[in-house]
C-alpha positions in Angstrom: -5.3 -12.3 -10.6 -8.3 -10.0 -10.6 -9.8 -9.9 -8.0 -6.4 -10.1 -5.4 -6.4 -7.7 -3.0 -3.2 -4.8 -4.5 -1.0 -4.8 -1.0 1.8 -1.5 -1.9 5.2 -2.0 0.5 6.8 1.4 2.1 9.3 0.6 3.6 13.9 2.4 4.3 15.9 0.3 1.8 17.1 0.3 4.9 15.0 -1.9 6.5 15.2 -4.4 3.1 15.3 -6.9 5.6 12.9 -6.6 7.4 9.7 -6.3 4.4 11.4 -9.8 3.4 10.0 -11.5 6.5 7.0 -9.7 6.2 6.9 -11.0 2.0 7.0 -14.6 3.4 5.0 -14.0 6.0 2.3 -13.2 3.5 3.9 -16.1 0.7 0.7 -18.1 1.6 -1.6 -15.6 0.4 0.2 -14.6 -2.1 0.3 -18.3 -3.6 -3.3 -18.4 -3.1 -4.0 -15.6 -5.1 -4.8 -13.4 -2.5 -3.2 -10.7 -2.3 -0.9 -8.9 -5.5 2.2 -7.3 -3.3 4.3 -5.2 -4.9 7.4 -2.9 -4.0 9.8 -0.6 -5.9 12.3 -3.7 -5.8 9.8 -5.0 -8.5 11.0 -2.0 -10.4 13.2 -2.7 -13.7 15.9 -1.7 -16.0 15.1 1.3 -17.9 12.2 2.1 -15.7 11.5 4.9 -14.6 11.2 4.3 -11.0 8.8 7.7 -10.0 6.3 6.5 -12.4 5.9 2.4 -11.4 6.4 4.1 -7.6 2.8 6.4 -8.6 1.3 4.4 -10.8 1.9 1.0 -8.7 0.0 3.8 -5.4 -2.6 4.5 -7.5 -4.1 1.5 -8.4 -3.0 -0.3 -4.3 -5.9 -1.2 -2.5 -3.6 -1.6 1.4 -0.3 0.5 1.3 1.1 -1.3 4.2 3.8 1.2 5.8 6.7 -0.1 7.1 7.3 2.4 9.9 10.1 2.8 11.3 12.8 4.8 12.5 14.6 4.8 9.1 11.4 4.6 7.7 10.3 8.3 9.7 14.1 9.3 8.8 13.2 9.0 4.6 12.9 12.8 3.1 11.9 9.4 0.4 9.6 7.6 2.0 7.6 10.7 2.9 8.0 12.9 0.3 8.7 10.8 -2.7 5.8 8.7 -2.2 3.2 11.2 -1.5 2.1 8.7 1.9 0.5 11.8 4.1 -1.9 12.8 0.8 -2.9 8.8 0.4 -3.6 8.3 3.8 -5.8 11.2 3.5 -7.6 10.0 0.9 -8.1 7.2 2.6 -9.9 8.6 5.6 -11.8 10.7 3.4 -13.0 7.1 1.0 -13.7 5.7 4.6 -15.5 8.4 5.8 -17.8 8.4 3.0 -18.4 4.7 2.8 -19.3 4.8 6.8 -21.8 7.7 6.3 -23.0 5.1 3.3 -23.7 2.1 5.7 -25.2 4.5 8.2 -27.7 5.3 5.3 -28.6 1.8 4.4 -28.7 0.8 8.3 -30.9 3.5 9.2 -33.4 1.6 6.0 -32.9 -2.0 6.7 -33.8 -1.3 10.7 
């Protein structure tokens, strides 16, 4: 769906059952085309996993971090998926959006 919000799941593979449970909760939104969910288990055999992860992180509208002790202990979750960088970029974008909204609000009132 072109208007579907792209959701990227980041999780420790030790928490795969929890990710599956979350996906079940979101299944209605996926079925209705509201969201388009992706996680690394959707990488097809023969594909380069690092590239697939990077590409899907770049296009994601929402990055869901399934934070657990396993996630925090995982070097892969922290380093390879570059989540800290993504979070910082998103915070910067949100600050810019907030400033723009304030300017619009001032013009309206």
